[in-house]
N, CA and C atoms as a LAMMPS dump frame, in Angstrom:
ITEM: TIMESTEP
0
ITEM: NUMBER OF ATOMS
330
ITEM: BOX BOUNDS ff ff ff
-5.0000000000000000e+02 5.0000000000000000e+02
-5.0000000000000000e+02 5.0000000000000000e+02
-5.0000000000000000e+02 5.0000000000000000e+02
ITEM: ATOMS id mol type element x y z
1 1 1 N -437.062 29.231 -205.552
2 1 2 C -438.068 28.791 -206.486
3 1 3 C -437.978 27.315 -206.696
4 2 1 N -436.728 26.722 -206.706
5 2 2 C -436.596 25.302 -206.938
6 2 3 C -437.279 24.5 -205.856
7 3 1 N -437.095 24.867 -204.552
8 3 2 C -437.753 24.028 -203.504
9 3 3 C -439.267 24.037 -203.679
10 4 1 N -439.877 25.095 -204.065
11 4 2 C -441.37 25.121 -204.302
12 4 3 C -441.739 24.156 -205.432
13 5 1 N -440.92 24.17 -206.513
14 5 2 C -441.239 23.233 -207.635
15 5 3 C -441.051 21.793 -207.21
16 6 1 N -440.055 21.534 -206.393
17 6 2 C -439.795 20.158 -205.903
18 6 3 C -440.964 19.729 -204.998
19 7 1 N -441.403 20.596 -204.169
20 7 2 C -442.503 20.224 -203.254
21 7 3 C -443.735 19.98 -204.005
22 8 1 N -444.027 20.82 -205.074
23 8 2 C -445.162 20.582 -205.91
24 8 3 C -445.052 19.245 -206.573
25 9 1 N -443.94 18.948 -207.126
26 9 2 C -443.688 17.675 -207.772
27 9 3 C -443.9 16.512 -206.793
28 10 1 N -443.382 16.67 -205.535
29 10 2 C -443.531 15.552 -204.599
30 10 3 C -444.994 15.341 -204.208
31 11 1 N -445.808 16.438 -204.128
32 11 2 C -447.197 16.252 -203.868
33 11 3 C -447.937 15.594 -205.02
34 12 1 N -447.538 15.85 -206.228
35 12 2 C -448.185 15.232 -207.366
36 12 3 C -447.855 13.747 -207.439
37 13 1 N -446.59 13.41 -207.184
38 13 2 C -446.112 12.058 -207.307
39 13 3 C -446.546 11.168 -206.116
40 14 1 N -446.691 11.714 -204.966
41 14 2 C -446.92 10.963 -203.769
42 14 3 C -448.196 10.095 -203.92
43 15 1 N -448.053 8.809 -203.551
44 15 2 C -449.194 7.937 -203.637
45 15 3 C -449.979 7.863 -202.337
46 16 1 N -451.029 7.107 -202.422
47 16 2 C -451.815 6.927 -201.252
48 16 3 C -451.222 5.828 -200.358
49 17 1 N -451.722 5.657 -199.15
50 17 2 C -451.192 4.608 -198.252
51 17 3 C -451.505 3.264 -198.839
52 18 1 N -450.518 2.385 -198.661
53 18 2 C -450.681 1 -199.144
54 18 3 C -450.607 0.052 -197.923
55 19 1 N -450.57 -1.228 -198.139
56 19 2 C -450.418 -2.213 -197.054
57 19 3 C -449.03 -1.956 -196.439
58 20 1 N -448.756 -2.762 -195.403
59 20 2 C -447.503 -2.641 -194.677
60 20 3 C -446.321 -2.872 -195.618
61 21 1 N -445.377 -2.03 -195.596
62 21 2 C -444.166 -2.149 -196.378
63 21 3 C -442.965 -1.665 -195.526
64 22 1 N -441.899 -1.243 -196.235
65 22 2 C -440.744 -0.727 -195.507
66 22 3 C -441.082 0.376 -194.526
67 23 1 N -442.058 1.157 -194.892
68 23 2 C -442.425 2.39 -194.07
69 23 3 C -443.76 2.198 -193.378
70 24 1 N -444.102 0.941 -193.105
71 24 2 C -445.445 0.656 -192.471
72 24 3 C -446.538 0.789 -193.498
73 25 1 N -447.622 1.468 -193.169
74 25 2 C -448.794 1.606 -194.017
75 25 3 C -448.611 2.671 -195.089
76 26 1 N -447.621 3.58 -194.96
77 26 2 C -447.415 4.626 -195.904
78 26 3 C -446.364 4.161 -196.946
79 27 1 N -446.491 4.55 -198.196
80 27 2 C -445.53 4.237 -199.21
81 27 3 C -444.312 5.075 -198.944
82 28 1 N -443.133 4.516 -199.443
83 28 2 C -441.9 5.303 -199.346
84 28 3 C -442.008 6.632 -200.044
85 29 1 N -442.786 6.699 -201.159
86 29 2 C -442.979 7.946 -201.865
87 29 3 C -443.706 8.961 -201.022
88 30 1 N -444.667 8.484 -200.244
89 30 2 C -445.429 9.434 -199.347
90 30 3 C -444.558 9.932 -198.188
91 31 1 N -443.801 8.951 -197.599
92 31 2 C -442.939 9.36 -196.544
93 31 3 C -441.82 10.339 -197.012
94 32 1 N -441.41 10.242 -198.245
95 32 2 C -440.397 11.104 -198.797
96 32 3 C -440.791 12.603 -198.672
97 33 1 N -442.078 12.858 -198.656
98 33 2 C -442.561 14.233 -198.482
99 33 3 C -442.054 14.838 -197.156
100 34 1 N -441.853 14.022 -196.137
101 34 2 C -441.374 14.52 -194.902
102 34 3 C -439.923 14.992 -194.935
103 35 1 N -439.26 14.615 -196.034
104 35 2 C -437.858 15.054 -196.189
105 35 3 C -437.709 16.294 -197.001
106 36 1 N -438.798 16.974 -197.277
107 36 2 C -438.73 18.207 -198.018
108 36 3 C -437.722 19.229 -197.449
109 37 1 N -437.541 19.341 -196.045
110 37 2 C -436.521 20.252 -195.555
111 37 3 C -435.092 19.894 -195.928
112 38 1 N -434.925 18.689 -196.478
113 38 2 C -433.534 18.201 -196.792
114 38 3 C -433.144 18.431 -198.213
115 39 1 N -433.929 19.113 -199.009
116 39 2 C -433.651 19.302 -200.421
117 39 3 C -432.176 19.818 -200.655
118 40 1 N -431.848 20.904 -199.966
119 40 2 C -430.506 21.496 -200.208
120 40 3 C -429.431 20.558 -199.657
121 41 1 N -429.658 19.836 -198.588
122 41 2 C -428.616 18.858 -198.061
123 41 3 C -428.474 17.725 -198.986
124 42 1 N -429.49 17.397 -199.735
125 42 2 C -429.421 16.207 -200.653
126 42 3 C -428.781 16.632 -201.994
127 43 1 N -428.581 17.919 -202.18
128 43 2 C -427.924 18.403 -203.424
129 43 3 C -426.44 18.633 -203.136
130 44 1 N -426.056 19.043 -201.983
131 44 2 C -424.704 19.475 -201.696
132 44 3 C -424.128 18.676 -200.496
133 45 1 N -423.194 17.73 -200.812
134 45 2 C -422.649 16.873 -199.782
135 45 3 C -421.832 17.638 -198.717
136 46 1 N -421.492 18.939 -198.955
137 46 2 C -420.75 19.711 -198.01
138 46 3 C -421.637 20.576 -197.089
139 47 1 N -422.873 20.645 -197.45
140 47 2 C -423.879 21.521 -196.659
141 47 3 C -424.168 20.937 -195.319
142 48 1 N -424.515 21.734 -194.413
143 48 2 C -424.967 21.311 -193.066
144 48 3 C -426.483 21.212 -193.129
145 49 1 N -427.029 20.043 -192.882
146 49 2 C -428.54 19.933 -192.923
147 49 3 C -429.146 20.79 -191.864
148 50 1 N -430.331 21.305 -192.16
149 50 2 C -431.078 22.11 -191.184
150 50 3 C -431.611 21.223 -190.039
151 51 1 N -431.956 21.851 -188.951
152 51 2 C -432.464 21.09 -187.778
153 51 3 C -433.788 20.386 -188.177
154 52 1 N -434.605 21.048 -189.066
155 52 2 C -435.855 20.374 -189.415
156 52 3 C -435.612 19.169 -190.294
157 53 1 N -434.56 19.277 -191.135
158 53 2 C -434.136 18.121 -191.942
159 53 3 C -433.7 16.939 -191.028
160 54 1 N -432.825 17.289 -190.073
161 54 2 C -432.268 16.257 -189.172
162 54 3 C -433.345 15.644 -188.357
163 55 1 N -434.393 16.373 -187.953
164 55 2 C -435.515 15.83 -187.207
165 55 3 C -436.241 14.828 -188.029
166 56 1 N -436.484 15.172 -189.272
167 56 2 C -437.253 14.29 -190.16
168 56 3 C -436.429 13.006 -190.412
169 57 1 N -435.174 13.159 -190.692
170 57 2 C -434.307 12.025 -190.975
171 57 3 C -434.185 11.131 -189.743
172 58 1 N -434.132 11.708 -188.578
173 58 2 C -434.02 10.897 -187.329
174 58 3 C -435.336 10.115 -187.201
175 59 1 N -436.453 10.783 -187.413
176 59 2 C -437.758 10.011 -187.219
177 59 3 C -437.881 8.853 -188.204
178 60 1 N -437.524 9.108 -189.489
179 60 2 C -437.608 8.042 -190.475
180 60 3 C -436.51 7.039 -190.307
181 61 1 N -435.321 7.478 -189.888
182 61 2 C -434.158 6.618 -189.674
183 61 3 C -434.335 5.567 -188.592
184 62 1 N -435.408 5.655 -187.83
185 62 2 C -435.617 4.619 -186.797
186 62 3 C -435.914 3.301 -187.487
187 63 1 N -436.303 3.322 -188.744
188 63 2 C -436.436 2.123 -189.545
189 63 3 C -435.44 2.286 -190.701
190 64 1 N -434.295 1.651 -190.597
191 64 2 C -433.283 1.772 -191.73
192 64 3 C -433.898 1.304 -193.096
193 65 1 N -434.78 0.335 -193.102
194 65 2 C -435.287 -0.115 -194.365
195 65 3 C -436.219 0.955 -194.942
196 66 1 N -436.916 1.684 -194.124
197 66 2 C -437.765 2.784 -194.627
198 66 3 C -436.885 3.917 -195.11
199 67 1 N -435.906 4.328 -194.36
200 67 2 C -435.019 5.384 -194.751
201 67 3 C -434.377 5.067 -196.146
202 68 1 N -433.93 3.863 -196.272
203 68 2 C -433.348 3.406 -197.549
204 68 3 C -434.438 3.554 -198.68
205 69 1 N -435.551 3.006 -198.401
206 69 2 C -436.626 3.016 -199.461
207 69 3 C -437.02 4.429 -199.87
208 70 1 N -437.042 5.323 -198.888
209 70 2 C -437.328 6.756 -199.135
210 70 3 C -436.233 7.366 -200.003
211 71 1 N -434.994 7.13 -199.661
212 71 2 C -433.958 7.749 -200.384
213 71 3 C -433.752 7.218 -201.839
214 72 1 N -434.29 6.051 -202.049
215 72 2 C -434.211 5.389 -203.36
216 72 3 C -435.581 5.432 -204.112
217 73 1 N -436.531 6.124 -203.454
218 73 2 C -437.932 6.205 -204.02
219 73 3 C -438.01 6.919 -205.298
220 74 1 N -439.106 6.66 -206.032
221 74 2 C -439.393 7.379 -207.24
222 74 3 C -439.583 8.852 -207.051
223 75 1 N -440.086 9.261 -205.854
224 75 2 C -440.237 10.641 -205.513
225 75 3 C -438.887 11.292 -205.379
226 76 1 N -437.966 10.696 -204.65
227 76 2 C -436.669 11.244 -204.519
228 76 3 C -435.973 11.341 -205.891
229 77 1 N -436.113 10.319 -206.693
230 77 2 C -435.485 10.316 -208.083
231 77 3 C -436.037 11.378 -208.862
232 78 1 N -437.426 11.592 -208.874
233 78 2 C -438.106 12.585 -209.652
234 78 3 C -437.673 14.01 -209.211
235 79 1 N -437.351 14.159 -207.926
236 79 2 C -436.902 15.478 -207.4
237 79 3 C -435.454 15.757 -207.716
238 80 1 N -434.798 14.824 -208.32
239 80 2 C -433.391 14.992 -208.666
240 80 3 C -432.433 14.718 -207.526
241 81 1 N -432.904 13.984 -206.534
242 81 2 C -432.082 13.643 -205.367
243 81 3 C -431.033 12.652 -205.756
244 82 1 N -429.822 12.89 -205.439
245 82 2 C -428.681 11.988 -205.669
246 82 3 C -428.523 11.052 -204.465
247 83 1 N -428.875 9.763 -204.638
248 83 2 C -428.808 8.882 -203.464
249 83 3 C -427.389 8.836 -202.814
250 84 1 N -426.352 8.969 -203.552
251 84 2 C -425.039 8.955 -202.949
252 84 3 C -424.803 10.148 -202.052
253 85 1 N -425.491 11.238 -202.282
254 85 2 C -425.406 12.416 -201.363
255 85 3 C -426.448 12.207 -200.237
256 86 1 N -427.682 11.848 -200.559
257 86 2 C -428.726 11.694 -199.555
258 86 3 C -428.351 10.753 -198.478
259 87 1 N -427.664 9.679 -198.847
260 87 2 C -427.301 8.662 -197.901
261 87 3 C -426.326 9.182 -196.822
262 88 1 N -425.701 10.302 -197.079
263 88 2 C -424.706 10.896 -196.079
264 88 3 C -425.44 11.801 -195.11
265 89 1 N -426.739 12.119 -195.327
266 89 2 C -427.418 13.076 -194.427
267 89 3 C -427.467 12.577 -192.962
268 90 1 N -427.811 11.316 -192.72
269 90 2 C -427.791 10.88 -191.243
270 90 3 C -426.497 11.162 -190.584
271 91 1 N -425.385 10.907 -191.22
272 91 2 C -424.038 11.183 -190.671
273 91 3 C -423.818 12.65 -190.484
274 92 1 N -424.219 13.443 -191.477
275 92 2 C -424.084 14.933 -191.346
276 92 3 C -424.978 15.588 -190.306
277 93 1 N -426.038 14.841 -189.949
278 93 2 C -426.903 15.263 -188.798
279 93 3 C -426.397 14.746 -187.502
280 94 1 N -425.245 14.086 -187.499
281 94 2 C -424.655 13.582 -186.257
282 94 3 C -425.61 12.651 -185.529
283 95 1 N -426.333 11.816 -186.299
284 95 2 C -427.196 10.794 -185.643
285 95 3 C -426.368 9.714 -185.057
286 96 1 N -426.32 9.647 -183.794
287 96 2 C -425.554 8.614 -183.047
288 96 3 C -426.111 7.235 -183.266
289 97 1 N -427.409 7.117 -183.45
290 97 2 C -428.011 5.841 -183.644
291 97 3 C -428.278 5.453 -185.114
292 98 1 N -427.579 6.116 -186.032
293 98 2 C -427.795 5.844 -187.459
294 98 3 C -427.337 4.435 -187.76
295 99 1 N -427.895 3.766 -188.717
296 99 2 C -427.589 2.382 -189.058
297 99 3 C -426.3 2.281 -189.932
298 100 1 N -425.121 2.569 -189.317
299 100 2 C -423.864 2.557 -190.036
300 100 3 C -423.665 1.158 -190.637
301 101 1 N -423.3 1.22 -191.906
302 101 2 C -423.007 -0.042 -192.678
303 101 3 C -424.229 -0.695 -193.275
304 102 1 N -425.412 -0.031 -193.022
305 102 2 C -426.636 -0.621 -193.635
306 102 3 C -426.596 -0.533 -195.118
307 103 1 N -426.772 -1.635 -195.779
308 103 2 C -426.738 -1.641 -197.204
309 103 3 C -428.063 -1.181 -197.843
310 104 1 N -427.929 -0.163 -198.648
311 104 2 C -429.138 0.505 -199.259
312 104 3 C -428.929 0.532 -200.804
313 105 1 N -429.439 -0.512 -201.414
314 105 2 C -429.219 -0.592 -202.856
315 105 3 C -427.713 -0.719 -203.135
316 106 1 N -427.209 0.152 -203.991
317 106 2 C -425.807 0.158 -204.282
318 106 3 C -424.935 0.934 -203.303
319 107 1 N -425.573 1.462 -202.278
320 107 2 C -424.948 2.394 -201.354
321 107 3 C -424.908 1.757 -199.98
322 108 1 N -423.98 2.24 -199.142
323 108 2 C -423.915 1.823 -197.763
324 108 3 C -423.852 3.032 -196.879
325 109 1 N -424.741 3.047 -195.86
326 109 2 C -424.78 4.242 -194.904
327 109 3 C -423.495 4.358 -194.233
328 110 1 N -422.881 5.572 -194.296
329 110 2 C -421.648 5.834 -193.604
330 110 3 C -421.841 6.049 -192.098
């Protein structure tokens, strides 16, 4: 039930496309919708992310600044995502090309 509520919340909060920013023409809040499969992985630092979550994170992670903006976005915050847990998802997905050491607000990608 919770994932459905979170998805509904994400759709309500998501904004329209803006000018070029961290995530190109789409706002970080809008791009955050692509991480819906990561809800459980963002709640539990011990869980193994699903393959669909890892695919989404890998696609967004090609731009470290976008990945950071998404993880710290208002949409993620409203969904109750803990940035200190979300920031570990690329590592838990075994992303070889993840931006290790990238500073993301108060957090550093492991």
